[in-house]
N, C-alpha and C positions, 0 to 999 in steps of 0.2 A: 470345374466344380459344378455338379448338377444342382438344380434348384432345390432338390430335397436335401442335399448336403448343406447348401447355404441356409436353408430354414433350420436345420438342426444346429448349425453353428450359431445362428442368431439366438435360438432358445438356450443353448449352452452358455453363451456370453451373458445373457440376461440373468440366468440363474446364478452364475458365479460372480458377476461383477455389477449387475444392474444395468450394464451398458445396452442401449438400444441402437442397433445399426440403422443408419439413415440411408438416404439415396446413394451415398458413396460406399455403402457396405461391401458391394461386390468388388469394387476397386481396392478397398482396404484389405479384403481377404486375399486377393490376387497378389498384392504387393508385399504383404507381411508374412503370410504363411510359408512361403519358400524358405525364409530364414529358419523357421522351425524344422523344416525338412532337412536343411543342411546340417543343423545342429545335431539331429538325431539319426542322420543317415537314412532318411525316408525318401521314397520315390517322388511323391507329389502330394499336394494338399488333400487329394482324395484319400490317401493312406492316413493322413493326419485325422481326417474326419472319422474314418473307420475305427481308429484307435479311441477317439473320443466316445464314439458310440459304445464301444466295448467297456469303457470305464475302468480299465485295468492298469493304466499308466499315469499315476498322479503327476509325475515330473513333466510329462508332455502336456497334460491338461493345464498345469500352471504356466508352462511356456507359451501356450496358445493365448491364454488370458493376457499375459504380459505383452505379447506381441501385438495383440489387437487393441488393447486399451490405449486411448489417446494420451500421450505424454508430452504435451506442449506446455512449456514454461520458460520464463527467462527472468533475469534480475529486474526488480522494480517494475514489474509488468503493470501498466496503467499508472503513469506518472502523477496524474491528478489524484488518484486514490492514495498513492504512497505519500504524497505531499500532505494529505489530510491526516494520515497515520502519524507522520513525523511531527507535524505542527500542532495537532490537536489531540488525537486519540491517545498516543503514548504519554504526553505530558499530563493529561487529565488522569490517566490510570496511575501514573507514578504519584501524583498528588494524593489520589484517593487511597493508595496503599502505603502511605507514609508511616503508619503505625505498625503494620505487619512486615513491611520491608520485603515483600515477596510479590513477584509478578510471574504469571503463568500464561503462556501463549501456545496455541495449537495451530499448526499449518496442516490441514487435512488434504489428502490427495496431493502430497508435496512433490511427487515425482523425484527429480534429481536434486532438489533442495534449494533452488535459486530463491524461491519465495522466503523460506525460512532464513536463509543467510542475508537476504535483504533486510529483514527485521533485525537480525543480529547486528548488522552494520549500523543501523539506526541506533540501537541500544548502546553499541560501543561508543557512539558519539555522545551519549549521555552518561558516560562512565563516572564523572565526578558526582552526579546526583544519585547514582546507584551504588556507590561504594558501601560495602557491607550488606548489600541486598542478595537475596536468592532469586535468580532469574532462570526460569525453565522455558525453553523453547522445544516443543515436541513436534516432530515432523513425521507424518505417517503416510503410507501408501501401500497398495496391494502388491506392487512390483518390488521384489527383493533385488532385482538387477538395478532398478532405478535408485533404490535406497542405498545400495552399496556404493554407487557413484557419489551420492550425496555425502555419505560418511567419509569418503576419501577426499572430497572437496577439490577434485581435479576437473578443470573445465577447458574446453578448446578455445582457441582464439575467437572463433565465431560466437561461441556462447558468452564470453565475457564482453563482446561487442554489443550484445543485444540488451540494451537498457541500462548497462552499468556505467555510471559516470567515470571518466578517466581518473579523477582524483580518488575515487573509491578503489579502483583497480590498483593504482600505485600504492595506496595505503594499506590495503588488506590482502593483497595477493603477491606471490613470488613466482616469477616465470621459470618454468622447468622445460627447456627445449621448446616444443610446440604447444605445451600446455601451461595452464596457470593454476597454481596451488593456493587455495585460500588459507590464510594464516591459522595457526593452531589455536590461538585464543578464540577465534570464531567457531571452529569445528567443535571446540570444547563446550560451546554454548548450546549446541543443538543435539538433541537425542533423536535418532532415527529409529522408528519401529514399524514393523509390518502390521498394518491394520486394514482389513477389508471393511468398508463402510456399511456393508450389508450385515456385518456381524455386530455383536454386542461390544461397545467400546466404553462402557460405564466405568471400567477399572482405570481409565485415564484420569479420572478426577474432574475437578472444576477448573475452568479457565477464565481469565480476565479478558482475553481476546482470542477469537476463533476466526481463522481464515479458511473458508470452505468455498473456494472460488473455481468457477469453470469446470465443475464436476456434475452438478445437478442437471445441467443442460443435456447430458448424455443419458439421463435416466427417465423411466416412465413416471407418470404423475404419482402413482401409488408409492413407488420407491423414493421419489423425491420427498414426499410428505413424511415417510418413515424416517429417512436419514435426517431431514431438517428438524423434525421434532425431537429426535434423540440428541442431535447436536445442541439444540437450544437447552435441553436438560443439563448439558455440561457447562452452560454459561453462568457465570456469577451474576447476581441480581443486577449489578450495575455494569456488567461487562458488555462488550461489543462483538457482534457477529458481522463478518464481511463476506458478501457473495460476489459472484462475477458480474460484470457490467450488464449482461443480458439476462441475468437470473433474478427472480423475484419470489418472495414468499407468498404473494397474493394468491388466494385460493388453495393454499397448501397448509398454512398454519396461522392461527391467531395469536401464537405465543410471542411473536416479536413484531415490532413496529419500526418503521423507518425513522432514522434520526432526522429531525426537521432541518438541521443545518449541515449535515454531512451526507453527501450523495453516495449511495451504495452501502451504507453502514447502518446496522440495525441494533436495537436494544430490546430487552425483555419488555413485553407489554405491561404497563402499569408501574414501571420503574423508571426513575430518572437517570 
């Protein structure tokens, strides 16, 4: 791939997904674009870039974005954070929603669904308290391939070993050969939808808890600010927003403030 092709690819990805290629960008392109070539019978990545320049093949354009965007996720990623969600955040929200008996949670950039299902498993453990409630878990991503895997709820042995406690595996999954199928009661709790965070997502409504983790880190500051401010607009007045461990809203928006007692968890400015 020529430097001109690489620069075009960088601009294309930024426009379509907000992703900014870092120092590993050349390696990422070399390692991931060949799969696009094999899928569409193309000769090499240079031919892929030529098609992107032409702008006449939406399916290939979508495939390039899906191939290049980082899809790193696993169950209960960051045990300390999920302990806070389980022990403090969810119980407080359930108490605060006792009158409406409805809870809405959004897992943004959900990839193949492990984060959303981690929340679903926690809520399943609170079933007696949530009897008669309406609980919505919305999982969104720009990759339809990743979303379809999430909808199926089928994971490899390697994937269920990453962060998933053995008792959770035995309780909520059924082994099917070399794969593990998450039980139907949990797949029924999660609604997977394709959403590009660069686009308008106001139709999703308002949420009590938003997880937008480890996605802002791949965006430029202008895009970070835009996505973050629009996500905050979807947050209930007393709701909570959770970012990735290395992500911060400082310098991007004054609409949210860190929770004094909960690391990595934010609430609307001026609201308790």
